[in-house]
N, C-alpha and C positions, 0 to 999 in steps of 0.2 A: 425483595424477598420473597418469596412463592406466595400466590395467593392460597389462603387457608393454612397458613404454617404461620407458628406460633416458635421466634427465633429470640435466642438471651443468652449472655453471655452468663458463664457459671464458670467461677474460678474453684480449680480442683486442688485439693492437699496432698501430697505425699501419703501423710499418715491417718488418711479419713477415704482411701482408694480399694476398690478390690484388688486382689491379686488374682483369684484364680477366674479361669477362663475370661478374662482379661490383660490385653497389652499395655503396658507402661507410658503414657505420654512423655515428653523430652521437660523433665521437671526445672525448671530455674534453680537459681543457688536459694533459693530460701523455699523450695519445697512444693512448690505452686506452678499451677498449670492454666492458661484460658483459652481456650480456642480463639482464635481472633475474628472467626465467622460468625460462633456463636453456634450453642445447641439448639436443634429443630425438634419441634412437635407437630401433632397434628393439631388445629382447631378444633376441629369437630371429634377427636377422642378428647381433648380436655373439656367439651364442652358436656361430653356424655358422661364423662367419669362423676362430674360434679352434678349433674341430674341424676346421677346413680344414687349420690350422697343422698342428694335432698329427699330422691326416695326411699330412703333408710334399705338400702342395699346393701350389704356386706362388699366393700372392697376392697381388695390385698396388694399389696406388691408382692408378682412373682416372676423377678428375675435375679439371676446373678449379681445385681447391684445390691441386693439385700437391704441391710436398714441405710446406707450410704443414698439410695433414692430416696429415702424422706429429708434425708443431709442436704442432697443438693437438687431434686427435684420439685418435691410437695413445696417450695415456698415461693417458689416462683411461678406456680402451675396455678398456685390459692390451693391449695389442696392441704386438708389437716394431715395430722402425723398418721400413716393408713397400718394395719398391721402389715407384719411381713411372712411369706409362707414361707420364703425359701431360708432356710436357716442352719445352722452347723457345718462341717467341714462336707463339701462334695469334689473334693480330690478323688474319691474312689470311682466315680462319674466319669468316663470318657467324653461325653455330651452334655452341654447345658440343659439338653432336652430331657433326657435321662433323668438330671437331678432333679428337675423342675416337676416331672411327673409322679419322681418317687418322693418327694416331698408334699406334692398335691393330694397324691389320690390315698397317703396313708397317713392323713391329720387326721386323726379322731376330732377335729373340729369341725369337719364338713361331712362326717358319715351320716349319711340318710338324709342329705341336702343336696337340693341341687347347686351343681359346679360348673362356670363356664369359663375355662382360659384361656385368653386374648395372647394372642403371640405373634410375631413376623417370620417365627423360627421354629415350623413346626416338621420334622422331615418325615418321609413318609413310614409308617409303623409305629408314630412314636405320639401317639395320640394320648390324652390323658386317660381314654377309656381302660386302656393295658392293666393301671393298675388301680383302680376302683373297687370295690366289691360290686360280685354280681349282681345285686341286685340296685346297687346304686350306678350301673354301666348306662343308663336310659336315661338317666336325669343329666349326663353329663357332656359337655359338649365342648372339644377343640376347636378353637374359629385361629384361620391363620390367614392373619394381614395378609394382602396380597404383595402390597409391595412395601417396605420399609423406608420406600425414599418418600413415598405420598404420608405413610401412616395408615390409618383409622379413617376411610371417606365414610359418607350417610349411606351405601350401601351395607358396608358393614353395620352399622348401629342399628338401623331399621331390621338387617338379619338377627342382630343379636336381642333387640330389643321384643320383638314378635317369641323368639327363644324363652328368654326372662317371662312374658309372658303365661306363655304355655305352663311353663319351671313352676310358676308362683300358686297357682290352685291346683288341688287334688283333682280336681276333673283333667287340667290339662296335664297333668304326670302320669294319669291316665295315658292320656294320649301319647304322650311320649312313648310308653314302656309300650303302646299297641304297635307303634311306630316300628321300635325296633327289634318287637316281636318278628312284625312282617320284616324287615331287613335281614336279620339271619333266616329266616325263613326262605327266601329267595335267596341268599348267600350261599343256603346248604343245597338247594337244588342246582344252582350253578356247579360246585364243586361234584354234585352228582352225574351231572352231564358232562363236564368236562373227564370225569372217570371214566361213563360209558363212552366216549368219543375216542379216549384214548386205545380202553379195550378193544373198542370194534376197530378201530386202524391196527391195529397189533393183530389182529387176527386177519383182517382182509391183506396185511404185508405177508403171514406166514401162507395164505391160500396162493399168493400171488406168486410170493417163492417156488412153490411147487410147479406154477407154469413155467415161470423165467428163472429158472436156477443159475442160469448164463448173466442174468441184468437185475442183482439184490440192488443196486442202487435206485432202478427204475423202477423195481415192486415197491420200496419206500417211498417214493415221488407220489405213485399211483394210489398208495395207500392212503393218504389223503384226501379223497375226492370217494372213501368208499358210503354208500350210500346215496350219492348225488351227482353221477358223473353225468359232464358233459361230453355227446359223442366230438364237437369239434374241438374241443380240449384235449380230451383223450386222444383224438387222431393227430394233432400234433404234436403231444408229445412223445409218441412213439414213434413217430414219424420220422424221430433221429436216430431210429434204433432197425437193424434189421429183421423186423418182422414180418409175418404174413400175415391173411385178411383171417384166419382162422384164430391166429395168436390175439387179433385187438379184437376178435366176438368173444374172442372167450375172457378176454379182460374185460369187456362191458358185461358181461355175464356177471363175472366175479365179484365187479364193484355194485352193479343193482342189486345184488344178493342182498346187501347189508344194508335195513331200513334205516333210516334217516331219522335221529334224533332230534327233536322239537326243544 
């Protein structure tokens, strides 16, 4: 057994097994299945959940196992029967993550409350913040466990506990909102600069096309250096084309005429 891993053999029953987003195991003639290698759980993660429960932090199952998680996993891990957040029929959702964030983000039980989602499968763009109301986005955390093979490690727990400490007090929530505003402002600044760079490159390419009407591809490549041309780089690029010295100097003039956007 791997260090820090809890292993247990669980006998699953066909009549109490999830069908959505799960492949069916090889049931025996009694409709049961036991993996001889056992099911594995992170010892760090299990201990952390026990600590959360001891601290009166509300812990819920957010898994496509739904209430079957209480049937099979809670008893062997020593958990009480936990509330289940993922309910109803999720067949309309193409991806389990989409189903989870829809259920978690729209559940009125957590409206106005801090909510952390911990999962080993959070695809890019499927953060829980997507479905939380605007005011609750700052007090929402989507934490992706880096390795489903290892599960939660101490680094994950330290990060999550630090966030929970902030989210548990009015001052801490105010700090989380301040951080989110700063992140949104930074993202808006980056988008504005990207638009400015794209506009600058487009205008530069148009100017270069007037100078080099027979070399549109060269103009497109050179436009990438608008506002920040390197004489050595431009000379190397233009050397592959039949351009005279005056044309190369004109190219440098055009490129340097566009101010660099920092």
